[in-house]
C-alpha positions as CSV (number, residue, x, y, z in Angstrom):
1,X,1.9,-20.6,6.2
2,X,0.6,-18.1,3.7
3,X,-3.0,-17.0,3.9
4,X,-3.3,-14.3,1.3
5,X,-6.5,-13.3,3.0
6,X,-7.4,-9.9,1.7
7,X,-10.0,-8.7,-0.7
8,X,-9.7,-6.3,-3.6
9,X,-12.0,-4.0,-1.7
10,X,-9.7,-3.9,1.3
11,X,-6.7,-3.1,-0.8
12,X,-8.6,-0.3,-2.5
13,X,-9.5,1.1,1.0
14,X,-5.7,1.1,1.8
15,X,-5.2,3.3,-1.2
16,X,-7.4,5.9,0.6
17,X,-6.8,5.4,4.3
18,X,-3.0,5.1,4.0
19,X,-2.5,7.9,1.5
20,X,0.2,10.5,2.1
21,X,-0.9,12.6,-0.9
22,X,-0.6,16.3,-0.1
23,X,1.1,15.6,3.3
24,X,4.3,17.4,2.1
25,X,2.8,19.7,-0.4
26,X,1.1,19.2,-3.8
27,X,4.5,19.3,-5.7
28,X,6.3,16.8,-3.5
29,X,8.3,14.0,-5.1
30,X,10.2,12.8,-2.1
31,X,7.3,11.1,-0.4
32,X,8.2,9.4,2.9
33,X,11.9,10.3,2.5
34,X,10.7,13.7,3.9
35,X,10.7,12.0,7.2
36,X,14.5,11.7,7.1
37,X,15.3,15.2,8.4
38,X,18.7,16.6,9.1
39,X,18.1,15.8,12.7
40,X,17.1,12.2,11.9
41,X,20.3,11.8,9.8
42,X,22.4,13.2,12.6
43,X,20.8,10.9,15.2
44,X,21.6,7.9,12.8
45,X,25.3,9.0,12.8
46,X,25.3,8.8,16.6
47,X,24.6,5.1,16.3
48,X,28.1,4.6,14.8
49,X,30.4,3.0,17.4
50,X,33.6,1.9,15.5
51,X,33.0,2.7,11.9
52,X,32.8,-0.9,10.7
53,X,31.0,-1.1,7.3
54,X,29.0,-4.0,5.7
55,X,27.5,-4.1,2.2
56,X,23.8,-5.1,1.8
57,X,24.0,-5.6,-2.0
58,X,24.0,-8.8,-4.1
59,X,26.9,-9.2,-6.5
60,X,26.1,-8.0,-10.0
61,X,26.8,-10.6,-12.8
62,X,25.9,-11.1,-16.4
63,X,24.6,-14.6,-15.7
64,X,21.3,-15.5,-17.4
65,X,19.7,-17.3,-14.5
66,X,16.1,-18.5,-14.1
67,X,15.2,-15.4,-12.0
68,X,16.8,-12.9,-14.4
69,X,14.3,-11.3,-16.7
70,X,16.7,-9.3,-18.8
71,X,20.3,-10.4,-19.1
72,X,22.9,-7.8,-18.1
73,X,25.7,-7.2,-20.6
74,X,29.4,-6.2,-20.2
75,X,31.9,-5.5,-22.9
76,X,35.5,-5.0,-21.8
77,X,38.5,-3.7,-23.8
78,X,42.1,-2.9,-23.2
79,X,43.5,0.3,-24.7
80,X,47.0,1.0,-26.1
81,X,48.2,2.7,-23.0
82,X,47.8,-0.4,-20.9
83,X,44.5,0.6,-19.2
84,X,41.1,-1.0,-19.5
85,X,37.5,0.1,-20.0
86,X,34.1,-1.5,-20.1
87,X,30.5,-1.0,-21.2
88,X,27.8,-2.2,-18.8
89,X,24.1,-2.4,-19.7
90,X,21.3,-3.7,-17.4
91,X,17.7,-3.6,-16.5
92,X,17.9,-3.3,-12.7
93,X,14.2,-3.6,-12.0
94,X,13.3,-7.2,-11.6
95,X,14.0,-10.2,-9.4
96,X,17.7,-10.1,-8.7
97,X,19.7,-6.9,-8.9
98,X,19.8,-4.8,-5.7
99,X,18.1,-1.5,-6.5
100,X,15.7,1.1,-5.3
101,X,12.4,2.1,-6.9
102,X,11.6,5.8,-7.2
103,X,8.0,6.9,-6.8
104,X,7.6,7.1,-10.6
105,X,8.0,3.4,-11.0
106,X,4.4,2.3,-10.2
107,X,1.1,3.7,-11.3
108,X,-2.5,3.0,-10.2
109,X,-5.6,4.1,-12.0
110,X,-3.5,6.4,-14.1
111,X,-1.8,8.1,-11.2
112,X,1.6,8.1,-9.4
113,X,2.2,9.1,-5.8
114,X,0.8,12.5,-4.9
115,X,-1.6,12.5,-7.8
116,X,0.9,13.0,-10.6
117,X,-0.6,11.7,-13.9
118,X,1.0,8.6,-15.4
119,X,1.4,10.6,-18.7
120,X,4.4,12.3,-17.0
121,X,6.2,9.1,-17.9
122,X,6.9,8.2,-21.5
123,X,9.1,5.8,-23.4
124,X,10.7,8.8,-25.1
125,X,11.4,11.0,-22.1
126,X,11.3,8.7,-19.1
127,X,10.0,10.0,-15.8
128,X,9.4,13.7,-16.0
129,X,8.4,13.7,-12.3
130,X,9.1,11.3,-9.4
131,X,12.3,10.0,-10.9
132,X,15.3,8.9,-8.7
133,X,16.8,12.4,-8.8
134,X,15.0,13.7,-5.7
135,X,17.2,11.2,-3.8
136,X,20.4,12.3,-5.4
137,X,21.8,13.7,-2.1
138,X,21.7,10.2,-0.6
139,X,19.4,8.3,1.7
140,X,21.0,8.1,5.2
141,X,19.0,7.2,8.3
142,X,18.6,4.8,11.2
143,X,17.9,1.3,9.9
144,X,16.3,-1.5,11.8
145,X,16.8,-5.1,10.6
146,X,14.1,-7.6,11.5
147,X,15.2,-11.1,10.7
148,X,11.9,-13.0,10.4
149,X,13.4,-16.3,9.3
150,X,15.8,-16.4,12.2
151,X,13.0,-15.5,14.7
152,X,11.1,-18.5,13.4
153,X,14.1,-20.8,13.7
154,X,14.4,-21.2,9.9
155,X,17.2,-20.7,7.4
156,X,14.6,-19.0,5.1
157,X,10.9,-18.7,4.7
158,X,9.0,-21.1,2.4
159,X,7.7,-19.6,-0.8
160,X,4.2,-19.9,0.5
161,X,5.0,-18.3,3.8
162,X,4.6,-14.6,4.1
163,X,5.5,-11.8,6.5
164,X,2.5,-10.2,8.3
165,X,2.3,-7.3,10.7
166,X,2.1,-9.5,13.7
167,X,5.5,-11.0,12.6
168,X,7.0,-7.5,12.6
169,X,5.6,-6.7,16.0
170,X,6.9,-10.0,17.4
171,X,10.3,-9.3,15.8
172,X,10.6,-5.9,17.5
173,X,10.1,-7.7,20.9
174,X,12.4,-10.6,19.9
175,X,15.3,-8.3,18.9
176,X,14.6,-5.7,21.6
177,X,14.3,-2.9,19.1
178,X,11.6,-0.4,18.1
179,X,10.8,0.9,14.6
180,X,10.4,4.7,14.7
181,X,9.4,7.6,12.4
182,X,11.9,8.2,9.6
183,X,13.5,4.7,9.9
184,X,14.5,2.5,7.1
185,X,12.9,-0.8,7.8
186,X,14.8,-3.9,6.6
187,X,13.1,-7.3,6.6
188,X,15.0,-10.5,6.1
189,X,13.2,-13.6,4.8
190,X,16.3,-15.6,4.0
191,X,15.4,-15.7,0.3
192,X,18.9,-14.7,-0.9
193,X,20.5,-17.4,1.3
194,X,18.1,-19.9,-0.2
195,X,19.1,-18.7,-3.7
196,X,22.8,-19.1,-2.9
197,X,22.3,-22.6,-1.5
198,X,19.6,-24.1,-3.7
199,X,20.1,-22.0,-6.8
200,X,17.9,-19.5,-8.7
201,X,14.3,-20.3,-9.6
202,X,11.7,-18.4,-11.6
203,X,9.4,-16.9,-9.1
204,X,6.7,-16.6,-11.7
205,X,6.6,-20.4,-11.8
206,X,7.6,-21.4,-8.3
207,X,6.1,-18.5,-6.3
208,X,7.8,-16.0,-4.0
209,X,7.7,-15.0,-0.4
210,X,7.7,-11.5,0.9
211,X,5.9,-8.9,3.0
212,X,2.1,-9.1,2.7
213,X,0.3,-5.9,1.8
214,X,-1.3,-6.2,5.3
215,X,2.0,-4.9,6.6
216,X,1.4,-1.5,5.0
217,X,-0.9,-0.1,7.8
218,X,1.9,-1.2,10.2
219,X,4.4,0.9,8.1
220,X,2.0,3.8,8.3
221,X,1.6,3.5,12.0
222,X,5.4,3.5,12.5
223,X,5.8,6.2,9.9
224,X,8.8,4.6,8.2
225,X,10.7,6.4,5.5
226,X,11.6,3.3,3.4
227,X,11.1,-0.5,3.2
228,X,13.8,-2.9,2.0
229,X,13.9,-6.7,1.9
230,X,15.9,-9.5,0.5
231,X,13.1,-10.2,-2.0
232,X,11.7,-8.2,-4.9
233,X,8.9,-7.2,-2.6
234,X,5.9,-8.9,-4.2
235,X,4.3,-12.2,-3.3
236,X,3.7,-14.5,-6.2
237,X,1.2,-15.6,-7.5
238,X,-0.6,-12.3,-7.2
239,X,-3.4,-12.4,-4.6
240,X,-5.3,-9.1,-5.1
241,X,-6.3,-6.8,-8.0
242,X,-4.2,-9.1,-10.3
243,X,-1.1,-6.9,-9.7
244,X,1.7,-6.3,-7.3
245,X,-0.3,-4.6,-4.6
246,X,2.6,-4.3,-2.1
247,X,4.4,-1.8,-4.4
248,X,1.1,-0.2,-5.4
249,X,0.0,0.6,-1.8
250,X,3.5,1.4,-0.5
251,X,4.6,3.6,-3.4
252,X,1.5,5.1,-5.0
253,X,-0.5,5.7,-1.8
254,X,2.1,6.1,0.9
255,X,5.1,7.5,-1.0
256,X,7.4,4.8,0.3
257,X,10.6,4.2,-1.6
258,X,11.4,0.5,-1.9
259,X,14.7,-1.3,-1.7
260,X,14.5,-4.6,-3.7
261,X,16.7,-7.7,-3.7
262,X,19.0,-6.8,-0.9
263,X,21.6,-9.2,0.6
264,X,21.3,-9.2,4.4
265,X,23.4,-12.2,5.1
266,X,26.6,-10.4,6.2
267,X,24.8,-7.6,8.0
268,X,22.7,-10.2,9.9
269,X,25.8,-11.9,11.1
270,X,27.2,-8.6,12.2
271,X,24.0,-7.7,14.1
272,X,23.9,-11.1,15.8
273,X,27.6,-10.7,16.8
274,X,27.0,-7.3,18.3
275,X,23.5,-8.0,19.7
276,X,22.4,-4.8,18.0
277,X,19.8,-4.7,15.3
278,X,19.9,-0.9,14.6
279,X,22.6,0.9,12.6
280,X,23.2,3.8,10.3
281,X,22.4,2.9,6.7
282,X,23.6,4.9,3.6
283,X,22.0,4.3,0.2
284,X,23.3,6.5,-2.6
285,X,21.5,6.1,-5.9
286,X,23.1,7.2,-9.1
287,X,22.0,10.7,-10.3
288,X,20.1,9.3,-13.3
289,X,18.0,11.8,-15.1
290,X,14.3,10.7,-15.6
291,X,15.0,7.2,-14.4
292,X,12.6,5.3,-12.1
293,X,15.2,3.9,-9.8
294,X,18.9,3.0,-9.5
295,X,21.1,0.0,-8.7
296,X,22.5,0.6,-5.3
297,X,25.0,-0.8,-2.8
298,X,23.5,0.0,0.7
299,X,26.2,0.3,3.3
300,X,25.5,-0.4,7.0
301,X,27.8,1.5,9.4
302,X,28.3,0.2,12.9
C-alpha cells in the first residue's frame, strides 16, 4: 500500500540532481522529446507488424461528473444546405480528458523547464515559450506499456496504492521488455477501468493513485522521452511541498512531457493477445499557439 515516504528536502534535491537544464542548449523547449531522433522514430516504425491500430484516448463528453473540474460545452446547428456544424469548448487540463502537458504548464520557484521565467506566461498572451507548438510535428516513438495492476493480479490499484520504481523494474521482468532511451513509457494502474465500472469520484475528496515521485530517478536512468498513465499523474492528497511534485520534478527539472488520463484498456488487451508490450505510438497534438498542452488521441500501431 502507499507509503508516501519522501521529504520535501529529497524532492528539492531531485530538482537539482535530475535536472536536464542546458542539456540540449539554453534555448531548448523540447526537453526530453529531443531523445526521439529520426533514427529512434524509424526504429519505432520497424516494430509495426501488420498495421493494426488502437486508440489510447478516453471518449470526450460534456458530462459534468464528479471528477470534471470544468464542464465541456458543445453547441450544434444544422445549416440550410443540409450540413451540420458545432462549437466545442473545453478545459482539457484536469482529471478526465486525455491530453498532453507542454513544458510551459508547470512552474517551480518562478521558473519553467530550462530556466525560462514564469513571466513568459500571462493570462493575456498565454505561453510565450514552452507551449505545445514545439511538438507540432508529432510525437512518434517506441512505447512500452507496463501494466502494474495486472502484474499485481488486480483489476486496478487502490487509491492509496502507488507505483514505485521497484514496481517498474519488476514489470520489465514480468513482461519481458526493457525501457530504453527515447521511449514513451506508459503505465497502467487500472484507474480508468475502475471509473468505468464504479463511476467517477472526485479525487480531491477520495484520493488518487499514480506514479510516486520516487519513480523520477528511474525515468532519468532509463532516459525516457515521455511518461503517460491512465491517471492525471498526481497522487492525492499531496505528500510533499504541498503541490503536485510528480509534474514539478518530471516537467520543470527533467523536461519530460506528460500524457494524462489515457485509456489503456483496449491496448492492454491487444498487448496481452500478442504477448508483446512494445509498439509504435503516435501522439499528434493540435498546433495551438501559446497553449500549455493539447487534447490528444494517442494511436498504438502494431
